[in-house]
C-alpha positions in Angstrom: -16.7 -5.2 -10.5 -14.6 -7.5 -12.8 -13.5 -9.5 -9.7 -17.3 -10.3 -8.9 -18.0 -11.2 -12.5 -14.9 -13.8 -12.1 -16.0 -15.0 -8.9 -19.6 -15.7 -9.9 -18.1 -17.3 -13.2 -15.8 -19.5 -11.2 -18.6 -20.7 -8.6 -20.9 -21.3 -11.5 -18.2 -23.7 -13.0 -17.5 -25.2 -9.4 -21.1 -25.8 -9.0 -21.4 -27.6 -12.3 -18.3 -29.6 -11.5 -19.7 -30.7 -8.1 -23.1 -31.6 -9.3 -21.4 -33.7 -12.3 -19.3 -35.4 -9.6 -22.3 -36.2 -7.4 -24.2 -37.7 -10.4 -21.2 -39.9 -11.2 -20.9 -40.9 -7.6 -24.5 -41.9 -7.5 -24.0 -43.9 -10.9 -21.1 -45.9 -9.3 -23.2 -46.4 -6.2 -26.2 -47.7 -8.2 -24.0 -50.0 -10.2 -22.0 -51.2 -7.0 -18.8 -50.1 -8.7 -16.0 -48.8 -6.5 -15.3 -45.1 -7.3 -11.9 -44.3 -9.1 -11.5 -41.3 -7.0 -8.4 -40.8 -4.9 -9.0 -41.4 -1.2 -10.0 -38.2 0.9 -6.3 -37.6 1.9 -5.2 -37.2 -1.7 -7.9 -34.9 -2.5 -6.8 -32.6 0.2 -3.3 -32.7 -1.0 -4.5 -31.7 -4.4 -6.5 -28.7 -3.0 -3.5 -27.5 -1.0 -1.6 -27.7 -4.4 -4.1 -25.6 -6.1 -4.4 -23.2 -3.3 -0.6 -22.8 -3.0 -0.4 -22.1 -6.8 -3.1 -19.5 -6.7 -1.5 -17.8 -3.7 1.9 -17.6 -5.5 0.3 -16.1 -8.6 -1.9 -13.6 -6.8 1.3 -12.5 -5.0 3.3 -12.3 -8.1 0.5 -10.4 -10.0 0.0 -7.7 -7.3 0.9 -4.3 -8.3 4.1 -3.1 -6.5 4.0 -0.8 -3.8 7.6 0.5 -4.3 8.1 4.0 -5.7 10.4 3.8 -8.8 13.6 5.5 -7.8 14.7 8.4 -10.1 18.0 8.0 -11.7 20.7 10.7 -10.9 21.6 11.1 -14.6 18.0 11.8 -15.6 17.9 15.2 -13.6 17.0 18.3 -15.5 17.5 22.0 -14.7 13.8 22.4 -13.7 13.9 19.4 -11.3 16.7 21.1 -9.3 14.7 24.4 -8.8 13.3 24.7 -5.2 9.8 23.8 -4.6 7.4 25.7 -2.3 8.1 23.2 0.5 12.0 23.7 0.3 13.4 26.8 2.0 15.0 29.2 -0.3 18.4 31.0 0.8 17.2 34.4 -0.4 14.9 34.9 2.8 16.7 36.9 5.9 
């Protein structure tokens, strides 16, 4: 559920940023002033930078799927007792 809340929060902010940019574009058009925005190729490069940063962050923050390796020095006598899945040597 927290992921959905974050997605809605981001979407709302992205929509507001887009609307503000569109409004400023209309103002620049009405005043016949060239927009100070970079060309489309530059904007796609910026989008790639942001996407790459988010991908790397997501990979680094994901939980590890590896199991921790038990150390050999931390064995206790109870840990060396046979479990129900291990065969015992007492049976014929």
